[in-house]
PyMOL commands that place a pseudoatom at each C-alpha (Angstrom):
pseudoatom trace, name=CA, resn=MET, resi=1, chain=A, elem=C, hetatm=0, pos=[0.006, -0.040, -0.089]
pseudoatom trace, name=CA, resn=LYS, resi=2, chain=A, elem=C, hetatm=0, pos=[2.613, 1.883, 0.810]
pseudoatom trace, name=CA, resn=ILE, resi=3, chain=A, elem=C, hetatm=0, pos=[3.675, 2.477, -3.210]
pseudoatom trace, name=CA, resn=ILE, resi=4, chain=A, elem=C, hetatm=0, pos=[0.094, 2.823, -4.100]
pseudoatom trace, name=CA, resn=LYS, resi=5, chain=A, elem=C, hetatm=0, pos=[0.385, 5.956, -1.232]
pseudoatom trace, name=CA, resn=LEU, resi=6, chain=A, elem=C, hetatm=0, pos=[3.205, 7.207, -2.853]
pseudoatom trace, name=CA, resn=ALA, resi=7, chain=A, elem=C, hetatm=0, pos=[1.933, 7.450, -6.719]
pseudoatom trace, name=CA, resn=VAL, resi=8, chain=A, elem=C, hetatm=0, pos=[-1.032, 9.085, -5.394]
pseudoatom trace, name=CA, resn=TYR, resi=9, chain=A, elem=C, hetatm=0, pos=[1.013, 11.921, -3.460]
pseudoatom trace, name=CA, resn=SER, resi=10, chain=A, elem=C, hetatm=0, pos=[3.919, 12.012, -6.328]
pseudoatom trace, name=CA, resn=SER, resi=11, chain=A, elem=C, hetatm=0, pos=[1.055, 12.429, -8.878]
pseudoatom trace, name=CA, resn=LEU, resi=12, chain=A, elem=C, hetatm=0, pos=[-0.970, 15.236, -7.175]
pseudoatom trace, name=CA, resn=ALA, resi=13, chain=A, elem=C, hetatm=0, pos=[2.398, 17.116, -5.714]
pseudoatom trace, name=CA, resn=GLY, resi=14, chain=A, elem=C, hetatm=0, pos=[2.963, 17.766, -9.614]
pseudoatom trace, name=CA, resn=ILE, resi=15, chain=A, elem=C, hetatm=0, pos=[5.543, 15.236, -11.000]
pseudoatom trace, name=CA, resn=ALA, resi=16, chain=A, elem=C, hetatm=0, pos=[5.387, 15.612, -14.667]
pseudoatom trace, name=CA, resn=ALA, resi=17, chain=A, elem=C, hetatm=0, pos=[4.254, 12.523, -17.205]
pseudoatom trace, name=CA, resn=PRO, resi=18, chain=A, elem=C, hetatm=0, pos=[4.589, 12.225, -20.673]
pseudoatom trace, name=CA, resn=ALA, resi=19, chain=A, elem=C, hetatm=0, pos=[1.125, 13.455, -22.293]
pseudoatom trace, name=CA, resn=ILE, resi=20, chain=A, elem=C, hetatm=0, pos=[-1.094, 10.454, -23.422]
pseudoatom trace, name=CA, resn=ALA, resi=21, chain=A, elem=C, hetatm=0, pos=[-4.540, 9.857, -24.509]
pseudoatom trace, name=CA, resn=GLN, resi=22, chain=A, elem=C, hetatm=0, pos=[-7.269, 8.008, -22.473]
pseudoatom trace, name=CA, resn=SER, resi=23, chain=A, elem=C, hetatm=0, pos=[-10.143, 6.182, -23.879]
pseudoatom trace, name=CA, resn=ILE, resi=24, chain=A, elem=C, hetatm=0, pos=[-13.439, 5.467, -22.025]
pseudoatom trace, name=CA, resn=PRO, resi=25, chain=A, elem=C, hetatm=0, pos=[-12.597, 1.933, -21.363]
pseudoatom trace, name=CA, resn=ASP, resi=26, chain=A, elem=C, hetatm=0, pos=[-9.255, 3.827, -19.675]
pseudoatom trace, name=CA, resn=ASP, resi=27, chain=A, elem=C, hetatm=0, pos=[-10.835, 5.864, -17.673]
pseudoatom trace, name=CA, resn=VAL, resi=28, chain=A, elem=C, hetatm=0, pos=[-13.370, 3.684, -16.115]
pseudoatom trace, name=CA, resn=ARG, resi=29, chain=A, elem=C, hetatm=0, pos=[-10.579, 1.368, -15.481]
pseudoatom trace, name=CA, resn=CYS, resi=30, chain=A, elem=C, hetatm=0, pos=[-8.747, 4.464, -13.497]
pseudoatom trace, name=CA, resn=MET, resi=31, chain=A, elem=C, hetatm=0, pos=[-12.130, 5.260, -12.017]
pseudoatom trace, name=CA, resn=ALA, resi=32, chain=A, elem=C, hetatm=0, pos=[-12.665, 1.897, -10.450]
pseudoatom trace, name=CA, resn=LEU, resi=33, chain=A, elem=C, hetatm=0, pos=[-8.879, 1.500, -9.416]
pseudoatom trace, name=CA, resn=SER, resi=34, chain=A, elem=C, hetatm=0, pos=[-8.789, 4.588, -7.447]
pseudoatom trace, name=CA, resn=ASN, resi=35, chain=A, elem=C, hetatm=0, pos=[-12.449, 3.659, -5.876]
pseudoatom trace, name=CA, resn=SER, resi=36, chain=A, elem=C, hetatm=0, pos=[-11.004, 0.595, -4.822]
pseudoatom trace, name=CA, resn=PHE, resi=37, chain=A, elem=C, hetatm=0, pos=[-7.837, 2.282, -3.025]
pseudoatom trace, name=CA, resn=SER, resi=38, chain=A, elem=C, hetatm=0, pos=[-9.739, 4.882, -1.407]
pseudoatom trace, name=CA, resn=GLN, resi=39, chain=A, elem=C, hetatm=0, pos=[-11.687, 2.304, 0.002]
pseudoatom trace, name=CA, resn=SER, resi=40, chain=A, elem=C, hetatm=0, pos=[-9.140, 0.228, 1.123]
pseudoatom trace, name=CA, resn=ALA, resi=41, chain=A, elem=C, hetatm=0, pos=[-6.538, 2.443, 1.906]
pseudoatom trace, name=CA, resn=THR, resi=42, chain=A, elem=C, hetatm=0, pos=[-5.330, 2.061, 5.712]
pseudoatom trace, name=CA, resn=GLU, resi=43, chain=A, elem=C, hetatm=0, pos=[-4.459, 5.921, 5.949]
pseudoatom trace, name=CA, resn=ALA, resi=44, chain=A, elem=C, hetatm=0, pos=[-6.712, 8.959, 5.468]
pseudoatom trace, name=CA, resn=PRO, resi=45, chain=A, elem=C, hetatm=0, pos=[-4.395, 11.031, 3.431]
pseudoatom trace, name=CA, resn=ALA, resi=46, chain=A, elem=C, hetatm=0, pos=[-3.918, 8.235, 0.725]
pseudoatom trace, name=CA, resn=ARG, resi=47, chain=A, elem=C, hetatm=0, pos=[-7.682, 7.537, 0.911]
pseudoatom trace, name=CA, resn=GLU, resi=48, chain=A, elem=C, hetatm=0, pos=[-7.966, 11.011, 0.255]
pseudoatom trace, name=CA, resn=SER, resi=49, chain=A, elem=C, hetatm=0, pos=[-5.690, 11.174, -2.333]
pseudoatom trace, name=CA, resn=ALA, resi=50, chain=A, elem=C, hetatm=0, pos=[-7.498, 8.145, -4.394]
pseudoatom trace, name=CA, resn=GLY, resi=51, chain=A, elem=C, hetatm=0, pos=[-10.601, 9.846, -3.941]
pseudoatom trace, name=CA, resn=LYS, resi=52, chain=A, elem=C, hetatm=0, pos=[-9.693, 12.994, -5.654]
pseudoatom trace, name=CA, resn=VAL, resi=53, chain=A, elem=C, hetatm=0, pos=[-7.994, 10.932, -8.506]
pseudoatom trace, name=CA, resn=MET, resi=54, chain=A, elem=C, hetatm=0, pos=[-11.348, 9.089, -8.938]
pseudoatom trace, name=CA, resn=LEU, resi=55, chain=A, elem=C, hetatm=0, pos=[-13.413, 12.084, -8.645]
pseudoatom trace, name=CA, resn=PHE, resi=56, chain=A, elem=C, hetatm=0, pos=[-10.991, 13.397, -11.592]
pseudoatom trace, name=CA, resn=TYR, resi=57, chain=A, elem=C, hetatm=0, pos=[-12.348, 10.338, -13.766]
pseudoatom trace, name=CA, resn=LEU, resi=58, chain=A, elem=C, hetatm=0, pos=[-15.662, 10.543, -12.548]
pseudoatom trace, name=CA, resn=GLY, resi=59, chain=A, elem=C, hetatm=0, pos=[-15.810, 14.351, -13.893]
pseudoatom trace, name=CA, resn=ARG, resi=60, chain=A, elem=C, hetatm=0, pos=[-14.273, 12.977, -17.296]
pseudoatom trace, name=CA, resn=LEU, resi=61, chain=A, elem=C, hetatm=0, pos=[-16.981, 10.051, -18.077]
pseudoatom trace, name=CA, resn=ASP, resi=62, chain=A, elem=C, hetatm=0, pos=[-19.256, 12.645, -17.097]
pseudoatom trace, name=CA, resn=ALA, resi=63, chain=A, elem=C, hetatm=0, pos=[-17.869, 14.811, -19.637]
pseudoatom trace, name=CA, resn=HIS, resi=64, chain=A, elem=C, hetatm=0, pos=[-18.099, 11.659, -22.435]
pseudoatom trace, name=CA, resn=ALA, resi=65, chain=A, elem=C, hetatm=0, pos=[-21.405, 12.391, -24.668]
pseudoatom trace, name=CA, resn=ASP, resi=66, chain=A, elem=C, hetatm=0, pos=[-21.534, 8.519, -25.774]
pseudoatom trace, name=CA, resn=ARG, resi=67, chain=A, elem=C, hetatm=0, pos=[-23.211, 7.181, -23.065]
pseudoatom trace, name=CA, resn=GLN, resi=68, chain=A, elem=C, hetatm=0, pos=[-23.461, 3.820, -23.976]
pseudoatom trace, name=CA, resn=ALA, resi=69, chain=A, elem=C, hetatm=0, pos=[-19.631, 3.655, -24.587]
pseudoatom trace, name=CA, resn=ILE, resi=70, chain=A, elem=C, hetatm=0, pos=[-19.500, 4.221, -20.697]
pseudoatom trace, name=CA, resn=SER, resi=71, chain=A, elem=C, hetatm=0, pos=[-21.930, 1.672, -20.010]
pseudoatom trace, name=CA, resn=ASN, resi=72, chain=A, elem=C, hetatm=0, pos=[-20.066, -0.790, -22.501]
pseudoatom trace, name=CA, resn=ALA, resi=73, chain=A, elem=C, hetatm=0, pos=[-16.742, -0.267, -20.448]
pseudoatom trace, name=CA, resn=MET, resi=74, chain=A, elem=C, hetatm=0, pos=[-18.403, -0.510, -17.192]
pseudoatom trace, name=CA, resn=ARG, resi=75, chain=A, elem=C, hetatm=0, pos=[-19.771, -3.707, -18.366]
pseudoatom trace, name=CA, resn=ALA, resi=76, chain=A, elem=C, hetatm=0, pos=[-16.643, -5.303, -20.109]
pseudoatom trace, name=CA, resn=LEU, resi=77, chain=A, elem=C, hetatm=0, pos=[-14.430, -4.382, -17.068]
pseudoatom trace, name=CA, resn=ASN, resi=78, chain=A, elem=C, hetatm=0, pos=[-12.754, -7.137, -15.164]
pseudoatom trace, name=CA, resn=PRO, resi=79, chain=A, elem=C, hetatm=0, pos=[-14.211, -6.450, -11.305]
pseudoatom trace, name=CA, resn=LYS, resi=80, chain=A, elem=C, hetatm=0, pos=[-10.895, -7.994, -10.177]
pseudoatom trace, name=CA, resn=ILE, resi=81, chain=A, elem=C, hetatm=0, pos=[-8.017, -5.447, -9.527]
pseudoatom trace, name=CA, resn=ASP, resi=82, chain=A, elem=C, hetatm=0, pos=[-5.072, -7.352, -10.082]
pseudoatom trace, name=CA, resn=THR, resi=83, chain=A, elem=C, hetatm=0, pos=[-2.650, -6.425, -7.047]
pseudoatom trace, name=CA, resn=LYS, resi=84, chain=A, elem=C, hetatm=0, pos=[0.700, -7.400, -9.087]
pseudoatom trace, name=CA, resn=THR, resi=85, chain=A, elem=C, hetatm=0, pos=[-0.134, -4.264, -11.367]
pseudoatom trace, name=CA, resn=ALA, resi=86, chain=A, elem=C, hetatm=0, pos=[-2.802, -2.306, -9.737]
pseudoatom trace, name=CA, resn=SER, resi=87, chain=A, elem=C, hetatm=0, pos=[0.074, 0.414, -8.204]
pseudoatom trace, name=CA, resn=THR, resi=88, chain=A, elem=C, hetatm=0, pos=[1.279, 0.626, -11.629]
pseudoatom trace, name=CA, resn=GLU, resi=89, chain=A, elem=C, hetatm=0, pos=[-1.722, 1.257, -13.447]
pseudoatom trace, name=CA, resn=MET, resi=90, chain=A, elem=C, hetatm=0, pos=[-2.849, 3.750, -10.509]
pseudoatom trace, name=CA, resn=THR, resi=91, chain=A, elem=C, hetatm=0, pos=[0.335, 5.490, -10.935]
pseudoatom trace, name=CA, resn=ALA, resi=92, chain=A, elem=C, hetatm=0, pos=[-0.275, 5.940, -14.544]
pseudoatom trace, name=CA, resn=CYS, resi=93, chain=A, elem=C, hetatm=0, pos=[-3.609, 7.021, -13.929]
pseudoatom trace, name=CA, resn=ALA, resi=94, chain=A, elem=C, hetatm=0, pos=[-3.131, 9.601, -11.268]
pseudoatom trace, name=CA, resn=ASN, resi=95, chain=A, elem=C, hetatm=0, pos=[-0.108, 11.181, -13.408]
pseudoatom trace, name=CA, resn=ARG, resi=96, chain=A, elem=C, hetatm=0, pos=[-3.135, 12.141, -15.416]
pseudoatom trace, name=CA, resn=ILE, resi=97, chain=A, elem=C, hetatm=0, pos=[-4.225, 14.579, -13.415]
pseudoatom trace, name=CA, resn=THR, resi=98, chain=A, elem=C, hetatm=0, pos=[-0.993, 16.409, -13.428]
pseudoatom trace, name=CA, resn=GLN, resi=99, chain=A, elem=C, hetatm=0, pos=[-0.702, 16.489, -17.293]
pseudoatom trace, name=CA, resn=ALA, resi=100, chain=A, elem=C, hetatm=0, pos=[-4.408, 17.804, -17.287]
pseudoatom trace, name=CA, resn=ALA, resi=101, chain=A, elem=C, hetatm=0, pos=[-3.174, 20.832, -14.878]
pseudoatom trace, name=CA, resn=GLN, resi=102, chain=A, elem=C, hetatm=0, pos=[-0.117, 21.159, -16.819]
pseudoatom trace, name=CA, resn=ALA, resi=103, chain=A, elem=C, hetatm=0, pos=[-2.278, 21.918, -19.968]
pseudoatom trace, name=CA, resn=ILE, resi=104, chain=A, elem=C, hetatm=0, pos=[-4.627, 23.829, -18.095]
pseudoatom trace, name=CA, resn=GLU, resi=105, chain=A, elem=C, hetatm=0, pos=[-2.005, 26.209, -16.562]
pseudoatom trace, name=CA, resn=THR, resi=106, chain=A, elem=C, hetatm=0, pos=[-0.070, 26.522, -19.621]
pseudoatom trace, name=CA, resn=LEU, resi=107, chain=A, elem=C, hetatm=0, pos=[-3.676, 27.611, -21.580]
pseudoatom trace, name=CA, resn=GLY, resi=108, chain=A, elem=C, hetatm=0, pos=[-3.664, 30.009, -18.768]
pseudoatom trace, name=CA, resn=LYS, resi=109, chain=A, elem=C, hetatm=0, pos=[0.201, 31.151, -19.231]
pseudoatom trace, name=CA, resn=ALA, resi=110, chain=A, elem=C, hetatm=0, pos=[-0.830, 31.938, -22.691]
pseudoatom trace, name=CA, resn=ALA, resi=111, chain=A, elem=C, hetatm=0, pos=[-4.074, 33.576, -22.569]
pseudoatom trace, name=CA, resn=PRO, resi=112, chain=A, elem=C, hetatm=0, pos=[-4.006, 37.425, -22.855]
pseudoatom trace, name=CA, resn=PRO, resi=113, chain=A, elem=C, hetatm=0, pos=[-4.274, 39.296, -19.127]
pseudoatom trace, name=CA, resn=GLY, resi=114, chain=A, elem=C, hetatm=0, pos=[-8.581, 40.291, -18.813]
pseudoatom trace, name=CA, resn=LYS, resi=115, chain=A, elem=C, hetatm=0, pos=[-9.315, 43.770, -18.908]
for i in range(1, 115): cmd.bond("trace and resi %d" % i, "trace and resi %d" % (i + 1))
show_as sticks, trace
zoom trace
C-alpha cells in the first residue's frame, strides 16, 4: 500500500508525466482503481488522495457524450483488480491529473490578461 500512497501523492504533487490519450475504457478502469484504493487504503491521506483521483475520472466520464460507450466499458471491466499491476496502473491514472493540470496552466499562461 505504501507504493500506492506514494504514487497518488507524487502525482498530486506535480511530478510530470508524458502526455497520453485516454479512452473511455481507460477512464473507467482508472475510476474503478481509484475507487478501490480510496476504500482500501489504511491511512486517511491516501484514501483522500485516491478519492480525488476517482472524482477526476468521474468528471471525465461525465463529460463524455457517449453514454453507451461508458456503459459498455463498465460492463467489460474486469471486476477484480490484479494486485500485481494495480499500483502501476494507479500511478499512471494519477499522473493523468498532473498532465491535465499542466495543460490548463499552460493555457492560462498563454491567455491574454483580462481587462
